[in-house]
N, C-alpha and C positions, 0 to 999 in steps of 0.2 A: 486496552483489554479490560476484561471484567475486574481485574485487580485494581484498575483505576477507580472503578465504581466503589469498591470496598474502601479505598483510600478516602474518597470524598465522603462516604457515609460516616467515617470515623473522625473526620476533620473537626466537627463541632466539639468533640471531647477535648481537643487541644485549643479550643477557643478560636478556631479558624472558620471563616464563612466562605466555602468553596462549592462550586457546582462542577459537574462533569465537563461542561463546556469550558469553564475556567481552566481546568487542568489541561485539556487538549489544545486549547488556543494559546496557552501561556506555558510552554514547556521549559522556557528559560527561567531559572529560579528567581532572579530579581523581579521579573514581570509577575510571576505567580505570587511572590511575597507582597507586591503592591496591590494586586487584585484581592488577596485575602484580607488586606487591611482596609479595603474600600477606597484605595487611592486611585486616581485616574492614570491610565497609561498614556504614553505620548500620542499614540494613534489608535483609534478604536475601529480598526478594519483588519481583514485577514492579511497576514503577512507571511512570507517564506520563513521557515524556521531555520536559523543558522546553526549548522552542525560544526562547520569549520569555515571561518570567515576569510582567512588570509590566503594569499597565493597569487601567482601571476598567470597560472593556467586558466583557461575558461572554466567556469563553475559547472558542476553537474547537479541536476535537480532530480530528486527521488520522489516518487508518488507512494502513498500509503498502500498497504496490502489490501486484500479484499475484505479484511476485518476493520479497515479504517486505521490501522496501526502503522505509524511511521517510526516507532522507537527502534526498529532494527537498524536504521541508518546510523545511529550514533555509534554503535559498536563496530559496524562494518567500516565506517570511515576511518577508524583507527589504523587500518591497514593501507590506506591510500597514501600516495605521494603527498607530502605536506604542502606542496606547491599548488594543490588542487582545492579550491573552495567547494564546500558541499552544503547543499540546502535541501530541506524537505518541504513539500507543498501540501499542507493539510487539507483534509476534506472540509466541506461545510459543517457548521456546528450541528451536533446531534439533535438540538431542539428546533432546528429550522424545519419548515414544512417540506415534506418529501415530494415537491412538485418539480424539482429540477431534472434535467435530462443529462445523459452522458456528455453531450455537446456543451451544455451549460457548465458542467463541472470542468470540462477541458478549457473553456473560455475563462472561467474563474481562475484556474491554475495558471494559465498563460499570463493573465493580468498580474498575478502575484510575481511570477517569474521575471516579468519585464521590469519590475521595480528594482531588480538586482542587475539584470542584463537586458538592456533595451533592444539590442540587435543580436542576431545570430553570428556565426553558427552556434546552435544550441546542443546541449548534451543532456539526455533524459534517461531515466531508468525507473523500473518498477518491479516489485516483488509480487508473485502470485497474480491474482486477477487485477491488481493495481497496475500491472504492466500493460493491460489493455487500455487503461486511461492514458498512460504514457504514449502508447501507440496512436491513440486518437489525437493527442496533442501534437505529435509529430506530423500527422496528416494535415491538421489545421495550419501548422506553421508552413508546410510546403505549399499549401493552397494559397497562402499569403505571400509567397515568394521568398520566405525565409529559408535559411539552410539549417539542416540537422546533421551534425557530424557524427553523432553517437546516439544509439538507442539500445539500452541494455534491458533484456527481459530475463528476470530471475525466476526460473521455474514457472513459466507462464504458458498455460494451455490455450489453445484456440477456444473462443467462447462456447462453441457447441460441445467441447470436450470437458469443460470445467466441472469439477465436483460442485454440488450445490452448497450454499452457505450453511444449510442445516447439517449436512454431513460434516463439513469442516468444523463447525461450531461444536458438534457432538464430540468429535475427536479432541479438539482443543480443550474443551471444558473438562472432559474426562481425564486428561493427562496433566494439564497445567493449572487448572483453577478448581480448588476444592469447592464443591457445590452440593447442596442437598439433592439427592436423587429425585425427590418429588418434583423439582422444577423441571428437570430434563424430561420426566414422564409427561408433565403437562404440555411441554412444547412438542413432544412427539405425537401426542394424542390429538393435538389441535393445530396441526401443521397448516391447515387451510385458513387460519385466523391470524390476525395481527398479534405480535408478541405482547403489545400493550394490553390487549384484551385478556390474553392468557395469564399474564402476570397479575392482573387484577384478581383473578380467581385464586392466585397463589398466596393471597394475603392471610389465609387461615393458618393457624398455628402449625408448626412442624412441616410446612410445605416447601418453603424456600429458606435459604440461608438468612438468618436474622441480621447479618451484617450487610446484606446486599440491598442497595437502594433500588427497589423494584421499578419505580417510574423511570429513573435514569437508565437502568439496565435495559428496560424495554425499549426505550428510544434508540439506544445503541443497536439493539438487535434489529429493530425495524429499519434503521438506516442501512444496515448491512444487507438485509434481504432486498431492499430497494436497489442498492448498488448491484446486487447479483442480477436482478431483472434487467437493469440497464446494460450490463456487460453481455448477458446472454442474447440480447437483441441486436448487438453491434455486429455489423457486417465488415469483416476485416478487409480493407483495400490493399492492393499491391503498392508498396511504396519504394521509390528509388533511393533508399537510404540504408546504410550499413546497420545491421542488426546483430547484436551479440546475445546469444542465448547461454545462460548459465544454469544448466539443468542438474537437478539432484540425481545421484547415481541410482537410487532406489525410491520406490514409493510404496513401501509395505507390501501387502499381498497383491497390489495392482501394478506390479513392476512392468509386466508385459504391456498392459494397457497404457501405462504412463509413457513408455518408450514409443509406442505407436502414435500416441497423441502428439508428442514432441516432433516426431518425424513429419507430421502433417503440415507443419509450418513450411515445409519445402514445396507444398502445393500453392503457397501464397508468395513466397520470396525466392528469387534465383539464388543458386548456391554460391555465386560470387559475392553476394551481399549478406549471406547468412553464415555466421561464425558460431560454432557450438563448443562450449566448454563444459566439462563434467566436474561436478563438485561432490565430495563425499557426503553421505547422509541421505535422508529423505526430504520431503517437502518442508518438514518442520526443523529437523536437526541440522540441515545445512545452514540454518540461521541461528538456531538456539545453542548448538554445541560450539564452544569457543574454537576448537581446532578446525572444525569444518568452516566456521565463519571466517577464520583467518585466511584459509585457502581461498574462499570466495572473494574476500576483500582484495587479496593480492591479484587474483585473476581479473577482477574488474579494473583495478589500478593499471595493470599491464595493458589491458585492452584500450583504456583511455589514452595511453601513451603511444600506442601503435598507430601506424598509418591506417587511415580509414579508406575503404574502397569508395569509388565515385560511381555515379550512375553510368558513366561510359564503360566501366568494367562490366556491368550487366549487359550493355548493348553488345560488347565484343563477345561475351559468352554466348548470347543467344544467336549471334551471327554464326 
């Protein structure tokens, strides 16, 4: 999140040399400490982020939200059965060129995942539009003859129904990240331009938060908008795999629209493979409020331990 940008901008005051990429690519404290001291890591390549390493059950792999944030997984995993290993599969670095496609992101995530689990059946989950990336990964795995035993979608809309990143960022920044209103005004007035260009104009005094590293923040925003475009262009295929939807009970003033959008998944998946769970809160508070998050975590854990429907169940239903 943008709080990470503020942390990086203040790091030099503590004698630390960190970039936003260092922080997101090294969420484990010992790795971040080595990076801040300029010491080499064991491997300089993208790796799954271990949230809970141990357990005899098959691991579950989470994808970042549509804002590129995988921090939600750490608290959510506290409610899981301790026998379940949990990993997060991070996005490409924010400073990488935005030339990748959703398919390339799925391939990259699959490569990371296979360093932990070379063969299926696989278990995947994603929050918000990050769930679409998890869905694309499941499709690619099935195309390769691999099995997917669990696919969890945490408040995931179909691409055509997704709120835009600009709308989500406006709400997120207004409620969770103290930010000078001049920056939001610039972004609204120049929605057709890249965030990097707009942020360059925001360097004049009293326009943006003095603690915000504008170049790094701009790269993050550009990456999020790029991901939004990739998701919106994705054509959701019909998959013979069990899908668990964990839907927020409300979505502010758009509650009716939210419910309609979630119901539209039934146009893509047969009811025998679609399992809907309701979580207290809205799209944000289902994750941010501890009580709601605990319920969500227990629901995901219970679903992981339950029998998963097979493609033959769908065939019997359609017959």
